[in-house]
Structures are given as C-alpha cells and as structure tokens.
C-alpha positions as CSV (number, residue, x, y, z in Angstrom):
1,M,11.0,14.4,-94.3
2,E,13.7,15.0,-91.8
3,S,11.6,13.3,-89.1
4,V,11.1,10.3,-91.4
5,R,14.9,10.1,-92.1
6,E,15.7,10.3,-88.4
7,A,13.1,7.6,-87.5
8,K,14.6,5.3,-90.1
9,K,18.1,5.7,-88.6
10,V,17.0,4.7,-85.2
11,A,14.4,2.1,-86.1
12,E,14.9,-1.4,-84.6
13,P,12.9,-4.6,-84.4
14,V,10.6,-4.9,-81.5
15,T,8.3,-7.4,-79.7
16,L,4.9,-6.1,-79.0
17,R,3.0,-7.0,-75.8
18,V,-0.5,-6.2,-75.0
19,G,-2.4,-6.4,-71.7
20,R,-5.1,-5.0,-69.5
21,V,-4.6,-3.7,-66.0
22,D,-7.1,-3.2,-63.3
23,A,-7.4,0.6,-62.9
24,Q,-10.2,3.1,-62.3
25,V,-9.5,6.8,-62.2
26,G,-13.1,8.0,-62.4
27,F,-16.8,7.4,-61.8
28,N,-19.9,7.7,-63.9
29,R,-21.1,11.3,-63.8
30,R,-24.8,10.9,-64.2
31,V,-27.3,10.4,-61.4
32,V,-31.0,10.1,-61.9
33,D,-33.1,11.6,-59.1
34,S,-35.6,8.9,-58.2
35,E,-38.3,11.4,-57.2
36,T,-38.2,13.8,-60.2
37,G,-36.6,11.7,-62.9
38,Y,-34.2,14.5,-63.6
39,V,-30.5,13.7,-64.3
40,R,-27.8,15.7,-62.6
41,M,-24.0,15.6,-62.9
42,S,-22.6,14.0,-59.8
43,P,-20.4,11.0,-59.0
44,N,-22.5,7.9,-59.4
45,K,-20.4,5.1,-57.8
46,T,-22.8,2.4,-59.1
47,G,-23.0,3.8,-62.6
48,A,-21.2,2.3,-65.7
49,V,-17.5,2.7,-65.8
50,V,-14.5,1.0,-67.5
51,P,-12.4,-0.2,-64.6
52,W,-9.3,-1.1,-66.6
53,G,-6.6,0.3,-68.8
54,N,-5.3,-1.3,-72.0
55,V,-1.6,-1.3,-72.5
56,L,0.6,-1.8,-75.6
57,M,4.4,-2.2,-75.0
58,A,7.1,-2.3,-77.6
59,D,10.3,-4.0,-76.3
60,S,13.6,-4.0,-78.1
61,E,14.4,-7.3,-79.6
62,H,18.1,-6.6,-79.1
63,T,18.0,-5.8,-75.4
64,G,14.5,-6.8,-74.2
65,D,14.1,-3.4,-72.7
66,P,10.9,-1.4,-73.2
67,I,11.1,1.3,-75.9
68,A,7.5,2.5,-75.9
69,V,4.4,2.2,-73.8
70,L,0.9,3.2,-74.9
71,L,-1.8,3.4,-72.2
72,E,-5.5,3.8,-72.9
73,H,-8.0,4.5,-70.2
74,A,-11.6,5.7,-70.2
75,A,-12.0,8.8,-68.0
76,H,-12.3,12.5,-68.9
77,P,-9.2,14.3,-67.5
78,V,-11.0,17.0,-65.5
79,I,-9.6,16.8,-62.0
80,V,-7.9,20.1,-62.4
81,P,-10.7,22.7,-62.7
82,H,-10.8,25.2,-65.6
83,T,-11.3,27.9,-63.1
84,T,-7.6,27.7,-62.1
85,G,-6.8,29.5,-65.4
86,L,-3.9,27.2,-65.8
87,T,-3.3,24.6,-68.5
88,S,-3.0,21.1,-67.3
89,A,-2.4,17.6,-68.8
90,D,-4.3,16.3,-65.7
91,F,-3.9,12.7,-64.7
92,P,-2.6,11.4,-68.1
93,D,0.6,13.5,-67.6
94,A,1.2,12.1,-64.2
95,A,0.6,8.5,-65.5
96,V,3.1,9.0,-68.3
97,A,5.6,10.6,-66.0
98,R,5.4,7.7,-63.5
99,I,6.0,5.2,-66.3
100,R,9.1,7.1,-67.6
101,E,10.4,7.6,-64.0
102,V,10.5,3.8,-63.5
103,L,11.3,2.5,-67.0
104,G,13.7,5.4,-68.0
105,S,13.5,8.8,-69.6
106,H,14.4,7.2,-73.0
107,V,11.1,5.3,-73.0
108,I,8.3,6.8,-75.2
109,A,5.3,6.8,-72.9
110,M,1.9,7.9,-74.4
111,F,-1.7,8.2,-73.2
112,A,-4.8,7.6,-75.4
113,Q,-8.2,8.7,-74.3
114,G,-10.5,5.8,-74.0
115,T,-14.2,5.9,-74.7
116,A,-15.2,7.7,-71.6
117,G,-18.8,8.6,-72.3
118,N,-20.2,9.6,-68.9
119,I,-17.0,8.9,-66.9
120,N,-15.2,11.8,-65.3
121,D,-12.0,11.3,-63.3
122,F,-12.3,11.7,-59.6
123,P,-12.2,13.9,-57.6
124,L,-13.7,16.2,-60.1
125,R,-12.5,19.8,-60.2
126,S,-10.1,19.7,-57.3
127,T,-6.3,20.2,-57.5
128,H,-3.2,19.5,-59.5
129,E,-2.0,17.4,-56.6
130,K,-5.0,15.1,-56.8
131,A,-4.6,14.8,-60.5
132,D,-1.0,13.8,-59.9
133,K,-2.0,11.2,-57.4
134,A,-4.6,9.6,-59.7
135,G,-2.1,9.6,-62.6
136,K,0.6,8.1,-60.4
137,N,-1.8,5.3,-59.4
138,L,-2.7,4.6,-63.0
139,G,1.0,4.6,-64.0
140,D,1.8,2.2,-61.1
141,A,-1.0,-0.1,-62.4
142,V,0.6,-0.2,-65.8
143,L,4.0,-0.9,-64.3
C-alpha cells in the first residue's frame, strides 16, 4: 500500500510515444546439416530473426522530458556464459544503462524480452565486455 501511495504522490500526466528501431543483437541458433538433416545449435546468419526493437516512451506533459522508456527486443540474453559462475543481466542491462546515461538517471528504463524463439544474442557464451557492447549498441539504437 505504501508503494501505491508514493506512486500517487508523484504521478503526472504523460504523452506516450511508440516506435520501432532497427536493431539486431542476435542470430538464429538453428542450422540444418544438408547431408544428414540433423539440426545443430550454431549461428545461422540466414535464419529467421527479429531485426528490430519496439520502444514505448512516456514523456512528461509538463516538461516534455522522458520519464520512462520500455524497450522490447527478441534475443535470448546468453552472451555471458553460465560457466563464469557469475550472475549477469547480459545485454539488457547495458542497453538500459546506456539509455539512462544519456537521458538521465531519473528516467525509468526497462527491458522486455521479446519472442526470441531460436534467436540467441551474439557472440554466444563469450564475455561481459561483449554483452556490454551489444547492449550499448541496442541502447544507442533506441536513443
């Protein structure tokens, strides 16, 4: 109840904007071997992907400044491998951080997992630095 009371105190009218940005973090992860017919997991650069992100922005009607940004993109966040033993928010964290870096720390930036199906981000199972780069690029596309 306290959260609801606090939200009501700071609520303000907003204008919503929607858009789609060109962005592709990953590749299809299924390759069919033409000789055996077996499917293996490997980057398939000609396979089906979703090469965009959908964006919903809420701008303050008083100032015109962004209050919140919701980004949706279809790719499984698996750049950072589970073998590191570390917990990672992978590329979505870096995308949200980039948006807040440019628009301000007061902006609520959120990521929603799109319908990724057979889409893994790329490069699969590599490093935190590569996840950060992919996320920064996605954040820049939104901006």
